[in-house]
N, C-alpha and C positions, 0 to 999 in steps of 0.2 A: 425885210430878209436884207442881208447885207450878203453884195455879189463878190466873188474874187475870178479872173480868169487869169492866170499865169501857166508858166513852162514850168514845167520840172524843177527846171535847175534854178528856177526863182524863188521856190519855195520854203517854208522855212522846212525844216526836218519833222517838227511836230506835225506841221497841216500835212504832209506828205504820209507820216505814220496812220492822223487819222483818218485821211481819205483812203489810205490799203485796208485798213480795220473795217473802215464801214463798206466795204465793197465785199472784202472775204465774206463779212458778217452778213450781207443779203444775197450775193451770189454763191459764195461756196456752202456755208450755210440754212440761210433759210431755204434756197432752193436746191440744195442739194447739188450742184452741180462742182465736182470733183474736175476743176483743173489748173493751172496755175496761171495764177491773176496776171503779177505782173508780165507779160508776154513780150515786151520788148520795143513793147512801140511809148510805153509812156514818155519817154523820154522827147520825143519829138512830135507830142501833141500838148494841148491846153488843157486846160484841168479847171473846168467853172463848178465853184463852189458857195453853196446858200449857207448861211448862217445865220441862226436866230439865238440871241444872250449867247456867243459864242462856241456856239456847238453845231457841227456840221449837220443841216437837214438834206440838204440837198445838192445831188452831185451828177456831171455829166463830163464823160471824155469826148475832146472836139479834134478830130483825127484829118490831118491836111489831105488834101488830094493825093487821088495815086499812091500813100501811104500803104493803104492794104489794097492795092490792086484795083480801087474803086475810081472812076473817073469827079468826081465829085468830093467834098468835105462831108464827113460825116459822123455823127452824133451817133453816140455807144457808149457802155456802160452806165447808163442810165437809172436812178436809184432817189429815192424818197428815203430814211430813214426809219425804220417800223414807227415810233413812236409821235412822226408825224404826219405819217396819212393820212388820208382823205380830208385834209384841211385846202384844198385849192394848191398847195405848192410843185404839185407834178404838174400842171398848167404853168405856173408861173416861171419853171424851172426850164419846160421848154420854151417858151417865147422869151428868156434869157439867153440860153442855148440859139435858138436861131436868129438875135439880134447881135450876139458874138460871131458868128457865121459870118454875120451880114457882112460885119467891119473888119473881119481877116480874109475874107476872100469875097470882095464884095463881085455880084453880078453873079454869082455859081447856085445853081440846083444843093441842095443837101438832103445824104442817103441815111437812113436807119436802117437798122435790120431787128422790128420789132417786136415783141411776145406777139401771136396772133390776136393774144384774149384782147390785145390792147389796142386795135386796129380801128376801129370805131374812136378812139380817142386820139390817136395820130392823123385821121380821116378829118377830126376838126380842126385841125391845127395847117390844113394844107397839104398833108401828104397823100399818094395814091399811091395802091399795091403796083409794086413791079415782077413779083413772082409768086409763083402757088406758094401757100405754106409749108414749110419743110421742119425737120428735128435738128436742132442743135443745144446737145445734152439734155434730151431730156423734155424738152419745152417745146411747144410749136411755138415757130418763128415765121414772118411773112418781111420779107423786102420790101422795102416803101421810098420813097421821093416826093421831096418837094422842089415843085418846078420853082426855076428863077422868078423872086416876083416882079 
């Protein structure tokens, strides 16, 4: 997998289109969460993409500290393209996202708003629950934090 981690302003227009299309396909269509995906934060975030053969297979948005009111950096909009699932790319994506967070914000803990059914997956990466499960867009979520390494 080839990784890129860029600010929105530095991305090629087709790369921006591809990430927005994939986010919409997964979050809005597949998960049936009707919300405005471009939420005004993208221009201030870092966008991590994993490509295989020129196709976007993995994506995560890296949110700087304090941008959403949180104290630490946050990994959000985590997804694997439907055709690429069950191939280990989710773990590869999260390991790369954590490495990029450590590069961008050294010494900081990292937060995530995880789908509750993925709690054990994120726990295997060092995240611990910091909230009770709650509903977000009809899907059970839980806040988690990975302490400073």
